[in-house]
N, C-alpha and C positions, 0 to 999 in steps of 0.2 A: 537504599533505594527509596524507602518511605519518605525520608527527609527531602530527597531530590524531587519527588513528585509533589509533595506539599509545598515546596518552594516555587515550583513552576507547574501549575495544573495543566498547561498546554501539552506537557509531555505525556499525558494520559493517552492521547491519540497516537503518539509515537510508540508507546509500549505495545498497543494493540497491533500496530503495523509490523512490529518486530515479532509478534506472536507471543508476547509476554503477558501473562494473566495477573490479575490482582491477587491479594493474599500473600504478599511478599514477606510478611513478618518483619523481623529485625535483620534480614540478610543484607549483605553488601551488594552493590551493583554487580560486581564480578561474580558473586555467588548466584545471583538471580540469572544473569546472562548465561552462565555455564549450565545451569539447570535447564534452560530453554534452548540450548544450542545456538546462542547468539554471540557473535564476536564482540567482546567487551569494548575494544578500541573503537569499533565502528559505531556501537551504541552511544558511547560517550561523545564521539565526534558529532553525530547528528543532534544529540541532546544539547551540546554546547552551541551548535549553530542555531538551534531553535531559541535557546535562551538568550544568547548574546548577539546573534546576527553575524554577518560576514566580517564586519569591521573589527570585532573584538574576539571572535572565536579563533582558536588556534587550528589552522588547517594543515593537516599532514596526510595527504592522499596516499602516501607511500605506506602508511600504517593500516589502511583500510582493508577489510575483506570485501571484495567486489561481489562475491556470492551472497553475502549477508546484506549488503547495501542494495543490490538488485532486487532481492526478495522484499526488502522494506519498500522500495519504490513501487513494485508491482502491487503490494497490499494497499499502498496509499491510493493507487489508481482504482482499485476495487472499492475502497471507502468512498471516494468522490463520486464514482459512477453509479454505484449500487445503493448508496445510503444518503450522503450529504446533499447532493444536488437534487435527487428525487424528493427528499424530505422538504427542502426549501420550496420546491414547486407545489407540493401539497399545501403548504402553509400559505403560499401566494394565492392559491385558489380559494382558500377560506377567507383571506383578508381583502381580496379584490372583487368587485362586481364586474364580471366579464360577460354579462348578458348581451351587451350591445357591441357589434363588431366595429363601430366607428368611435368607440369610447377609448379614452386613454388607458384604462385598465386592461382592455383586450390587447392593445398593442404592447403593453408592458409584459404581459404573459407570453405573447408571441416572441418578443425580443429575448426573453429568458429561454424559451424553447430552442431558438436558433443558437443561443450561446451554449446550451447543454449539448447540442449536436456537434458544435465545434470542439468542445472539450473532449467529448467521446472520441471523435476522429483523431485528435491530438494524442490522447493517451493510448488508444488501441494501436496506433502506429508505433509508439515507443515500445509497447509490449511485443508487437510482432516483429519489428525490424531492429530496433536499437538493442533491446535486451537479448534478443536471439543472437545478434552480432557479438555481444559481450560474452555470452555463454560459449560461443565458438572460440573466442580468444582464450577463455579459461581451459578449453580442451586442446589448446595449442594450434588452432586454425585461424589464419588471418585472411579475411575476404579481400579479394583484389578490387572489388567495385564499391567499397564502403570504408569509412573511417569515422572515428568519433568527432574529428574536426568538422566533417561534413554535417554531422548532426548539430554540433555547437553553433555553426554559422547560421543555421535555419531555426534554431530553438528560440522561441519567443515566449514572453510571459503570457499566461492565460488568465490573469486576474483583471486586466484592464477593462474589459467589457463589463465585468461584474461591478467594478467601481463606477463606470458610467451609468449602469442601470440603477444602482443605489442612489446616485445623484439625481437622476431623472425622477425617481419616486419622491425623494425629499422635496424637490423643487416644484413639481408640477401636479402630483396626484393629491387630491383633497378627498379623504375618505368620508363617506356619508354615514358609515357605521363601522364597527369592528376596528376602531383606531388602535386599540391595544394589540390586536392581532398583527396589524401592519407594523407597529413598532417592534414586535417580537421578530417578525421575519426580516426586518431591516437589521436588527442585531445579528441574526444568522448570516445575512449577506456580508456584514462587516467581518465576522469571524471566518467565513469561507474565503473571502478575498485575501485575508492575511495568511490563511492556511495554504492557499494555492501559491501565493507569492513565495512563501518559505519553501514549499515543495520544489518550485522551479529553481530556487536558489541552491537547494541541496544538490539538484541535478547539475547545475552549472559549476558550483564551487567545490563539490566533493566528488561526485560521480564522474564527470568528464575528465578532471585531472587524473583520477585513479585509473581510468580506462587508457588514457594516453601513456601512462607508465607501463601498463600491461602490454599495449601495442608494441612499445619499444622492446620489451623483454621477449615477446614472441618473435619479433623480427630478428633479434640477436640470438635467439635460441637459449635465452637465460631465464625464461619464466619459471618461477619457483613452483614446487609441488603444491604449495598453499594456494596457487592461483587456480587450481582445478576445482570443479564444482564440489561444494561441501567443505572447502578449505582444509582438507585433510582430517576432518572430524569423523568420528564413527558415523555410520549410515544413519543411525537413529537420531543423531544430533542434527542431521540435515533437515529434519522435519520440525516445524514449530509445534508448540503445545496444541494449538488448534488443529493442525494437520494430524497429529497423533490421535486426537479425539475422533477425528473423522475416519481415520483408518480403523480405529476400534469399532465404530458404529457400522462401517461398511461390512467388515468381516463378520459382524454379529447379525447381519441380514437386513439392516434398515435401508429403506429407499432414500433417494436424495431428498425427497419432500419430507420424510420423517426426520431425517438428520437436521434439515433446516428448522423444523418446528421444535425439535428437542434442544437445539443450541440457540434458538431465537435469532437466527440470521436468515438472509434471503436465499432462495433457491439458486440464484446466480452466484452468490458467494460460495455456496457448497460446490457448485460445478467448477468454479475457479480454483478452489482448494484441491479438488480431485485432479484437475489438470496439472497443477503444480506438483502434487504428490507423484503422479505418473512420470512427470518429467524428471524430478529429482531422483527417484528410485529406479526409473526405467522398468517399471512394473505396470502392466496395463490390464490385468485381469483380477477379478475378485479372488480367484484361487491363488494367484501369486501373492496378492496382498495378505491373504490368510497365512501363508507360510512365513512371510516377512514378519507379520504381527506376532506369531507364535515364537519365532526365533528371537525377536527383540523384546519379548515379554510385554507386548502392548495389549495382549488379550489372554485370558485364562482359558485353557482348553475346555473347561466345564461350561464356559459361556457359549462356546460353539456347539457343544453337545445339546444344550438346552434349546438352541435355535434349530437344531437339526431335524 
């Protein structure tokens, strides 16, 4: 795993979205994936796609875990909406002089804000409609009013406006100061543009074909047990390492704000993790999570006593 990451640093973001932490030692990819409850074939498929692109990567949607891939895509949405795009906006505010409403800088920031709104709408729709549809398929239910082909026909790239904004800044904005800050945010725009393009590619070239296969299996009544949520893994393996951390902190009495501060993540990210935990485990109370954590050895009973 270490050699894989050193060879392609862009995979660091992918690791985080799969819920895999650093500190992998000399373990193999399979060992690390198994420890974190991640399907190895799915991890490698996404890694190869990111490294080689659709032209050279071997695409085998029939070998993918849809539960694992859907979790990865959800976490990618959280990263874009809660971290990357807001961070770029803060850097734009530092690099641009937006004090005049008729100035180019003001309109650049307004353009970016409109773009952020479009991306949020796009990704929240996928979270609410598309991924929920796939989870229904995994449970053996096929919706009569929706299909993955309907999604694929309307699915468009969301990086193009970012490319246009980047070109506008390069061609028309002349900084009076903080030029080095503007160069830095332009680099971030290039990186984000590529990340978004790859993300949409994973959805089009891996996710959509895998869902088509599951649709056919559900229609024929031949969907394998591994298509069910969790891919037949033990319940504890359904949770990522980060989600297990959050369960531990919840049952130990920490508030959402305290959890966010202790893990150096945003409050929205904590709330997203808690929604995913409740969905995966079908447990919606702290008391229920406490029992789950004790049974699965995510917490020591003495930790609960000290909080009590």
